[in-house]
N, C-alpha and C positions, 0 to 999 in steps of 0.2 A: 765236627758235630752236626747234628740234625737240626731242623727247626725246633724252636722253644716247645719245651714240654712243661707247662705250667703246673700239672697236676702230679707229675712223677713223683712216686714214693721216694722217702729219703735214701733208701737203700739204691735206688736208681739213680739219684743225682750223685752220691757219693762213686758209683760206676763209672757217671760219666767225668766226674773229677779226676779220676785215677785214668781214664783214656786219654784226657786233655793232657795230664801231666807226662802220660808215657809219649804222647805224640809231639811234646812240645809245643801245643796250641797256644797263642795269646789268645787269654782269658782272665775273666773277673771273678771271683768270689765275693759276692756281698752277703753279709750276715746281718741280722739284728741283734744290736747290742743292748738296746735299752727300749723300753717300752714305759711311759706313762698314760694310764687311763686304760682306755679300749684300743684294740688292735686283732686283725684277723690273725697273725701270729705270734709267737712270745720269743723273748730273746733264745737266740741258737739257731732259729731258723735259717735256712741257707739257700740261696740261689745261684747259679753258674750262668754265667754270660759269656759269648765270644765274640770275637771281633766282626763276624758276620749277621749278629742278631740273632744266633741261636743262644741253645742253652737248656737249663732244666731247672724246675724247683720254681719256689715262689716265696716271698716274704711279706705278701699282703695279698687280698683278693684281685689286686688291679689298680689300686689308689694311686700307687706311687712308681709301678714298674716301668713305665713309659721313661720317667725321669730318671729313675734307676740306669736304665739302658743307654740312657745318653752321657749320665755320668760314666759307665764303664767304659764307653769309648774313648774319654778322656783320659782314667787310669791308665788305659792300654798304651795310650800316646805318652802319657807321662813318666810310666812304670813306677808310680810312686801312690802308697796308699792313701786313703783319707777318708773322715768321718762326716756324714752328713745327717743332719735333723729334719724331718718335717713334723710342722705342727698341724693338724687335721682337726682340732678341737676347735675351732672358728665356725660361727653359724654361715659365714660365707663359703660359695663355693669353692673347692680348693682348684686354682688354676682355671676357675669357670666350667668345671667338669661336675660338680656335685659328688664329689667322690670322697667327703670327709668321712674318717672312720672314727672321729672323737677322740684322740689318743695322739700322743707326740712319740714317734719311730725314729730311733736314732741308728744308722747303719753304718757298718764298716764297709767299705770297698777297697779290696785289696788284689794286685795282680796275683794272678795263681802261680807259686813257685813251688821249690823242693821243700821249705819249710813246712808245707801242708804234708807231705809225704809219711810222716810217721802217723798221723791223724787217720789218713786213708788206710796204711796198713794195719792199723790196730783194729779197726773197726772191722776190716775184710778177714783178720785173724780171729775175731769175735771176742777182740780184749777191749775193756773199756779204756779209755785215756781223758784227763784232763788238758784243756788245753788254755794257757796263758796268753794272752794278746794286749799289748801295749795300744790304747786308743786314746791316751790323751794323759797331759803333764808335760814336763820339761827333762824326766831322767833319761827317756829312751824314745828313740822316733817311734811314730805309729806304726804297727804292722811287727814290732819285736816280737818275739814269741819264745816261750819253753813250754814244756811236757809236763805231766803228772800221772806217772804209772803204779797203781795200786802193787806192791809189793818189788819196785823197783825204786820209788821216790820219786823225786823231782829232778828233771834235767832244765839245767836254768836256759839253756840255748843263749840266746843273744838278750835275755832280759837284763836288766843292772843288778849288780851284785846287791845282795843283800834281799831281793826281791822274794827267794825262794823261800825264807822265814815267815814272810806274812802271808805268803799264798797258799802253802802247801795243806794245812786244816783246811780252808775254803775249799781248795779243790778235793781234798780227800772227801770230805761231805759232800759235795757235787757229783762226784762220781759215783759215790754209794746211793745216792738218792735220785739223780739225776736233775735237770736243772741249768742254770747259768745264771750269772749275776757279775757285775762290775765290783771291783774291789779297787779302794783308793790306798796305795801304799806310801810310805816314805821310806827312802835309799839313801845312800850316801851322795847319789848323783841328783836328788831331788826327788820331788813328787811324780807319781804315776798313776794314772787310773788303768787297771787292767781287766780285760774282759775275761771272765773265768769260765768256761763252756766244758759241759760234760759231754762226750762223744762217746754212747754205748752202741753195742751192736745190737741189730732188732731183737726183739723177742722170738723164742722159738716157738711153733705150734708143729704137733705132730697129732696128723689125721688118720687114726685107724678106720680103713674101708675102703673099698675099692668100687663101690657103686655109682650110678651115674650123678647122684647128689651129691657126692664128693668133690665132682670138678668146680661148681659155683662156690662152695665153702673156700676151695684152694685160691680161686681166681680173685675172691675179694677179701680174703687174708692177707694176700700177696700184696693187693693196692691198700691194703692198710698198713703195710711196712712190719708184717710178720715174715721171718725166715720160715718156709714149710715143707715138711717133710710128709709125705704121704707113706704109709706102712700097710699095706696089704696082708692079710693073713693068706692069700691064695697067691702061690708064686707065679703062676701063670697071668694075675691081674697087675702085677708089679711092673705095668708100661710106662716109661715115662712120656712116652709121646701121648698119653691121655691127660697127662697133666704139666703141660708146657711151664706153667709159673713156678711150680713147685722146685727147691733147690735140690730135692732128692726124690726117689721115689725106690722104695726097697720091699722084701717080703722077709716077713718075721712071723714068730710062733706067737700065738697070743700068751705063752708060760714067759717067754723070754723078754718081753716086752721092758721090764725094769732094767734088766742088765743090756740091753742093745744099744741105748741112747745114754749121753751124757745130760743128765738131767740137774735143774738147779731151781731156783725161786723165779726164774721168768722164764722156765718152761710151761706149756700150755697144750691141754691134750683135747681132742674131740674124737670119741669113739663111737663110732657108725658103721658098722660092718653089719648091721641087721641079722646077726647071729647071735642068738640069744646066748648059745655055750661058749663062742669065740669071746663075745661081749664082757660075758662073766669073769672067764679066766683074765682076760686084760684087765677090768677094772680091778681085781684081788692083786695083780702085780703092780699097776700103777698106785695103788696106795703106799706100796713102800717107797715111793719116790717123793722128792719134796715139792713135786708140780703144785702149784696153787690152784689149779682149774682143771679139773677133769670133767668134761661135758659129756654127757652121754645121752644119745638119741635114742628116742622112744617115750611111750607114754608112761605115766604114774605107776600103773598096774604093772606094766614092766617090770619097774626096780622094785615094787613090792615083791614079785615074783623073784626077783633076783636075790633079794635080801632074804627070803624063806629057803632058798638054797645056801646062802651064806651060813645062817644059823644051824643047819642040819650038817654042816660041816664043821661046826665049830668055830665058824668066824664071824667076830663080832664087829661090828662096823662102831667105830669109837665117833663121839661128838666131833672130834677134829677131821675125822674122813668123811662125815656128812656134810661138814660145813664145807669141804671142797670139792663135792660132787654136785655138779649141777645136771639136773633132770627133772622134767624135762627140759630139755638144752634150750635155752635162747631166751630173748626177751618176747613179751607178749606183743606184738607186732599187729597181728591179726592176719597176717596172709598166708597162704597153702602152695604157692608155687613154689618150683625150686629156689630160684632166687629171692625170692621173698623169706624163705625159710634160712637160705644162708645169710641174709642181710641180720636176722634175728639171731643167728648164730655169732655173727663175726662183731656186732653190736654188743653183745653180754661177753665176748672176748676184750673186747677194749675196755667197757667198764671194769672189769676185774682186774685188766692189766694197769690202766691208770687210777686204780683205787678211788672207783666212783660209784655213786648209788644211781642208777639210772633213773631218768625222771624229765620232765619237760623243763626246758631251760627258762621258758615265761613262768614258771613258779618257783625258781631259783634265788634266793638271798645273795647278795654278793655275787662277786666277778665268776666268770666261766672259769677261766683257767687260774692255777693256783699263784699266790704272791709269797713273796718272801717269810710273811709271816705264817704260813701254813694253811691260810684258805684254801 
């Protein structure tokens, strides 16, 4: 592996994990399994570390990474997983560095081995999976693991007998909604604390258009961990070299967009071809999909004209249709350069995908990240 890539999107981290498994590299997977108070990342955040000091991903903003890296070397040498906790809530500097995050962070460090292959395979195939890993107790060793796949049920793996009955409902809920939590279970072999982690594929974003302003949106969306497809309405413009971060670049007719892709409630759309007829035809077709976000480039007057055209054709936009059409697209960030516009679009995408109402965090009551109580 190459030098550390702290800011790698989760997809890139999983790609590196897959590469390390295939190469048989000595590596450690560090996963946040519990947070009390404030922290940069939440449970489920992952960081890959190799024997040479390289890796990918982050579990804090740098508060404990050096310590984690040193411990990873021990884990590689010992070949045994371990759980470590850092209390960063004190007023004193942490290790004299002044990097306290005002939270207590617990991390599982485990040698990367084939028990993680099913997780990588599921995510790569676009399938959600629930991962149950022992992080404490006396019923099974730390690192013992099982899996929950929607539709296939629970694969106990090397978890203690009886664990599945207590973990299945929690994993089913987590996989459906996203998130991670530690569950205490009682088995015939004793008690176990099991970290239940929902690993889901990245949300899909389809960008319709091929103009120069598409590339910044693709670049930023990929960095924000969307899986991006660029769809051009002109075959000659469907050039993958123009959009190197995109997972796919295709040519499609505006009338056929609903049938061309596999749409679900984690599919997001940006329509920015700048061709009124193409955009209207595409919008009409996209409203027959379950995509929760259809962003349409252009001023409000352009959309009003589009609605008039729909009315003339007898196509009525329902309230539900209107609720998922975002036009003018993006958040009001005030910029007008290509990247500033792209930032506003991707920021709005993230807000919708994460079920958030955009606003200043300084004006928010309560925690930034969701809690188990639904905050």
